[in-house]
C-alpha positions, 0 to 999 in steps of 0.5 A: 841069506842072513835075514830070516829064516834058513831052510835046511834039508838034511841028507843022510842014511843014519837016523841016529845022525839025522835026530842028533842033527835035528836036536841041535838045529832045534836050539838055533831059531834062525834055522828050520829043517824043511826036509829029510833025505836018506839017500842021494837020490832023494836029497836031489829030489827035495832039493828040487822040490823044497828049494832049501837054502842049505843041504847038510849032506853026507857022502856015504849014502845009498842010491847015489853018493853025497858027491854026485848028489852035490853035483846034481843039486849045484847044477840045478842053479837054485843057489842052494849051499851045501854043507858036507857032514862026513866021516870022510877026510880022504883028500880025493873026497875033500878035493872033489867036493870043493871043485864041486863048489860046496861051502862048508866041510865038517867031519863027524868025528869033530864036535857038534859045535863045528857043524852049528858053526859051518851052518852060521858062516854059511847063512852069513855068506861065508864058508867053513872048513874044519881044521883036518880039511883045511890042512888037506886043502893047504897041502894040496893047494897049487901056488 
């Protein structure tokens, strides 16, 4: 995915969050925002029609939550990588989303640089989990 411009769909129901993400991504020419959804159902619809390389996905959204939307997008089989950007750090959210096959999980209470690091890592074929999420994963990993 690292060649060319990476097309990103943003799914979040808070305008201030959308504006902040868009402003920060605009500083990085390797990324382009191809669409914005303010609910999970619209995120699935736009992912299907726009075929973005990545989706930045909130969890708590109207019409369809981010977990269900992520599952639907993954089920489409387009190879769209999903970056969760949420305030939720409960193990049940983290573990369910990781099982879905997300590529990154970043908490909204961390620095915006975490989100940019996640986008860059995913763009280069990797994954990214912020420290609190890494701790949850290590506590719940099976030996």
